[in-house]
C-alpha positions, 0 to 999 in steps of 0.5 A: 778252419784248418789249412787245405790239405790237397790230394796232390798239389804241385811241388816246385823244385826251385830251378824252374825259374832259371829255365824260364827266365833263359826263355824270356831273355832270349825271347824264346816265347813260342812252342819251339825253342832250347827248353822244348828240345832239352825237356824231350831230351831230359825225358828220353834219358830218364826213360831210356829204351832208346825212345823218342819224345814229343812234348804236347799241350796235354796227355790227351793231345798225346793220346789222340795223336797216337790214335791217329798214328795207328790209323784209328778213325771213323767207324773203328773200334778201340779197346780201353781200360774201363777203370780210368780217367775220361782222358783215356777214353775221350780221344777214341771218340775225337777220331770217330771210333767206338770205345769198348771197354774192359774190366780190371784185374784185382792185383794192379787194378789195370786191364784184365788180360782174361777179359782183353782176350774175351773182348778181342775174339768176340769183336773179331767174331762180329767183324770189328777187329780193334784198331788198338788197345789202350792200357792205363797204368793206374795211379802209377801201378804198373799193368801186367804188360807181359800178359797183355802184350802177348795177347796183342801180339797174337792178334797183331793189334797195337798197344798205347800205354797211357802212363799219364799217372805212372812217370817214374814207375817200372815193370821188371826194370823197364819204364812204363810208357816204353812197352807199347807202339806208343806211350803217353805222359801227362804233366798236368798240375796234379801230376808227379811232376807238372809243366802247369799243363802238358803232356808227351808222346813216347815214340820208338822212332824218329819218324814217329816223332817227327810226324807227331811234331808235324801234326802238333804244329798245324801240319804245315807242309814244307813250302814258302807259303801256308800250305796244308795237306793233312788236318793238323792240331795246335798241340805243341808245348810252349818253350815256357811250360817246357822250362818249368819241365826242365826244372821238375825233371831234376827233382823227379826221382826225389818226388818218386821217393816222396810218394812211395814214402806217403804210400808206406805211411798209410801201409803202417797206419792201416796195418792193424785195421781189419777190412782196409787194404792199401793198394801196393805192388804184389811183387817185385816185378812192380815198382809204382810211383804211387802217384796217388795212395788209395785204399779199399774199405770192406763195409762188411768188416769195418761197418764203414763206407769209403764216404764215412772216411771221405766226409770225415776228411772234408770236415777237416779240410782234408781233400780225398776222392773216390776212385775213378768211376769206370767209364762203361758206368759213365753216361756219355759211354753207356752204350759202348760194349763192356767185357768183363765182371764186376772188379772195377765197379767194386773198386769204384764203390769201395775205394778212396785216394788219399792225400799223396802230395810229395809236399806234405809235411809231418803236421799234414801226416798227424792231421790225416792220421788223427782223422783215420784213428777217429773214424776206425777208433784205433 
């Protein structure tokens, strides 16, 4: 059996141990310490836009705190992009609200502005003005933020950016995760950089960051004893994991370039294969980190399905994965409202994520291209 080629595996830079060892030497083995502060500063510097960052145990935790911050709670409704991973939608249920799912548009595969406006106006007509809009930068591709923010501002609804997959991506030169009322980042093991598990909440004021840190450390009041006036959570990132993050930030730009190079590799590989479209930017307004490279296969043209290619990869011990199954098709959310057409459904039906790691070798690329050429008889 050939060695496994993963879809997206961790890729260490080499200096992570320096920060971890410093934490051990100073006995900072806790959810606070120099690495936590340093990691937050590193991210703030990278993102620009004068943001404040609170590093947390997961991107899901960041999204949960963002929903709390905008006041979403029991009986409320929150609009959410349907084409995404379940972590974008689950925190809506955590706060007791109902998700209202919206279709994608075909250019970026992200939240469709037309369907978004339809959803807002219809929910308001039904007496339920949405508390927030969750937009996702899918696979690192920036959403059409100008159009989405214009609609959100028209109806005075805060936007929460799920940029879990989009660290290093920009829209019109501005970092993804800095457009909305809050932004969310993820440092899960398969992301462009990792802390093994972790995430961050991107804020636009020190007071918002302070409140997020307060809630993420069990909401302990300023008293000599343990006193709590609010429900808190155990969401703060440890100083050890933050040390990994500090080392990873040193190589982030290299990781972005390596992922983009993998996307270019697939563009070249598929350029003469009719019926296969590689997921790429439609204009220079969009700069994707290409966290995952993806394709859409048209069976009517190729005579093949995404499963034909996925299973061929699997036989050679190469991991690939169907695109996210839309949230409005998930059994747990089947009763939730949905607005839009069938773009997300068709992407799920015909789309495939391809091995995209920044640590893939030329040998890996040869194996991948051999399978693709064999399947499509190139």
